[in-house]
C-alpha positions, -999 to +999 in steps of 0.1 A: -100+025+033-068+012+017-047+017+048-076+001+070-071-031+047-037-035+068-061-048+096-088-064+078-066-084+053-049-108+077-082-112+096-101-120+063-071-145+050-072-163+084-110-166+081-108-178+043-083-204+053-105-216+082-140-216+069-134-212+030-135-185+006-174-188-003-187-186+032-166-154+037-177-140+004-216-149+012-216-130+045-193-099+032-212-091-001-246-083+015-230-064+044-208-044+019-238-036-004-259-025+027-228-002+040-228+013+005-264+018+003-267+038+036-235+058+031-252+086+016-278+090+043-252+092+072-247+127+091-223+150+072-195+156+094-159+146+088-158+122+119-189+101+106-173+105+068-141+087+077-162+063+101-183+055+073-155+046+051-137+024+079-171+004+082-174-001+046-136-016+045-143-038+074-177-055+061-165-056+026-133-071+037-146-107+023-144-091-011-107-085-011-086-105-040-078-133-014-111-146-015-116-151-050-078-160-058-078-188-031-105-209-053-087-200-086-056-215-069-076-246-060-091-252-094-061-243-118-022-255-116-010-254-157-029-223-165-030-209-130-017-173-141-042-170-170-068-181-146-059-155-120-054-127-148-091-134-161-104-133-124-089-103-112-095-088-150-130-077-131-113-046-115-099-032-147-133-039-165-153-021-133-127+008-132-133+016-168-171+014-166-184+019-133-176+059-136-197+064-162-225+041-146-220+063-113-223+096-131-255+084-153-270+075-115-261+108-101-273+126-131-312+108-127-314+102-091-287+124-072-257+114-054-272+100-024-297+075-043-265+068-063-250+051-033-282+030-029-279+018-066-244+009-063-250-012-031-280-029-052-257-034-081-231-055-058-260-073-044-278-083-076-246-090-096-220-104-069-243-126-045-261-146-068-230-156-091-213-164-058-238-184-042-244-208-075-210-209-090-182-199-066-173-233-051-139-252-043-134-286-055-141-302-021-177-283-024-185-301-054-171-333-043-199-334-013-227-331-040-209-362-058-194-342-089-159-351-083-145-384-088-113-398-066-092-392-096-101-357-099-094-353-063-060-370-066-052-346-094-059-316-074-039-328-048-009-333-070-014-300-086+012-282-066-011-263-045+006-282-014+041-270-023+058-264+010+075-235+023+108-242+042+098-225+074+069-235+096+067-199+106+055-175+079+075-148+093+107-166+095+106-174+057+129-149+042+105-154+009+076-138+025+095-106+035+113-107-002+075-107-019+064-082+010+088-057+003+088-060-036+049-055-035+053-028-011+077-008-032+059-014-067+025-005-051+039+027-038+052+036-071+023+025-093-003+043-070+020+076-068+019+076-105-018+069-110-031+092-084-006+119-096-010+111-132-030+140-146-013+169-127+018+152-133+011+154-170+000+191-169+033+199-152+050+183-183+035+210-204+003+191-213-034+206-212-059+191-191-080+178-219-048+159-234-038+147-199-070+131-195-074+115-228-039+101-220-049+089-188-077+069-204-053+045-222-042+033-187-073+016-178-070-006-212-033-014-204-043-026-169-065-049-184-039-060-208-014-064-181-037-088-161-038-113-191-004-107-206+014-114-171-010-144-166-001-159-197+038-154-192+041-167-157+023-200-168+054-202-192+085-188-173+101-186-139+072-158-124+099-141-105+118-130-137+084-120-152+074-102-122+109-081-124+101-074-158+067-056-151+080-042-118+108-023-137+083-006-161+071+023-138+108+031-133+115+032-168+083+052-174+095+079-147+128+082-163+112+089-197+088+116-180+118+133-163+129+146-198+099+142-219+074+174-222+041+177-240+019+149-256+042+125-277+046+089-284+072+084-257+050+098-229+019+075-240+043+046-240+055+053-206+018+058-194+012+021-210+038+008-191+026+019-158-006+006-166+008-028-176+026-029-143-006-017-122-026-047-142+002-072-131+010-066-096-018-083-077-018-112-102+016-118-097+016-117-060-011-140-059+007-164-082+039-161-062+021-169-029+003-200-044+036-214-056+061-203-026+035-213+003+012-240+013-027-242+002-035-241+039-015-212+045-024-190+014-052-169+029-027-163+059+001-151+040-019-133+011-036-115+041-001-102+056+015-096+023-016-075+016-004-055+044+026-044+023+005-035-008-017-015+015+009+003+031+027+011-001-006+021-021-023+039+007+007+063+017+025+071-015-003+095-032+001+113+001+039+116+000+038+126-038+014+153-032+035+165+000+067+166-024+049+187-049+038+212-023+073+214-010+092+213-042+068+227-067+073+203-092+072+163-096+111+156-102+115+143-071+084+120-071+095+107-105+133+097-093+116+080-061+091+060-082+120+049-106+142+040-074+113+021-059+105+002-090+140-007-093+144-022-061+112-041-062+124-057-092+157-065-076+140-079-044+116-104-065+145-119-083+160-131-051+132-156-043+151-186-058+134-217-074+098-227-066+099-253-035+096-289-045+059-301-049+042-327-026+035-360-042 
């Protein structure tokens, strides 16, 4: 599903730029909810299983962060980082609460009906809130809710900052952000998906490993808000580098740490902070280095880098363990990827001059 976003994200970004994020979201949400609801009733073969997830990925593409972050960037400038952090904090909250919700659904209704209720949950919560409240400034202006003064403020908010190249792919900053995001997504994804067996490999019991993993969800939420506050007050690439290096430091710590201890806990919290910050930082950097009419397109293509890293790293980490019998090489690779990611993002240079 993550890898299929390599196809859907650029398409979604182009649609968001052309038709607006609200229209894209209002079409995608009911389709996504329906696809989730019927998932459990498809024929149970491996082929249809993969096909079902592919369909879910395609119809749910309009619920990717591209859609929500574009409107946040329209509305906020001075506190844009914090606004993005609050917006994307929903994923951390969902990751914490939804597993408990799903277990309850399965215990009462069975796993097939649980998918039905998941689809209904998406529809009941997301669709009305998007329909009534998710609007861009120009949507409000059509209803007479914005004055010319507020329009002028929006134009001068920095969202029209230009990139130095007309072609996205000829802009070296596109490649720097993309490569950095690929590397940090790979490092974080490999770390998170391998976390419990990795901790057990470091002489920790299953129960202790699971309890430590629970702290990561909280640090993901903290990472979103903390990174958002910092990038509103400092040069964002420097803040990004500080967060992106954290999994590398955590990997070095775990190379030598064994059992349950404070260093292990700090290492896990560091990875969680980076996991929470990566999408916020990606959205913020794109909004500062590229034009608003290019935002969805740029985000969609950079999300391809994210999907490639996040989608392939877990399998590579698992293969590495199968071959070597330990996570030593995986931890060293994570450390290298995080270091290179931080180095690449520091090469971005100053923000473009804002349009007047």
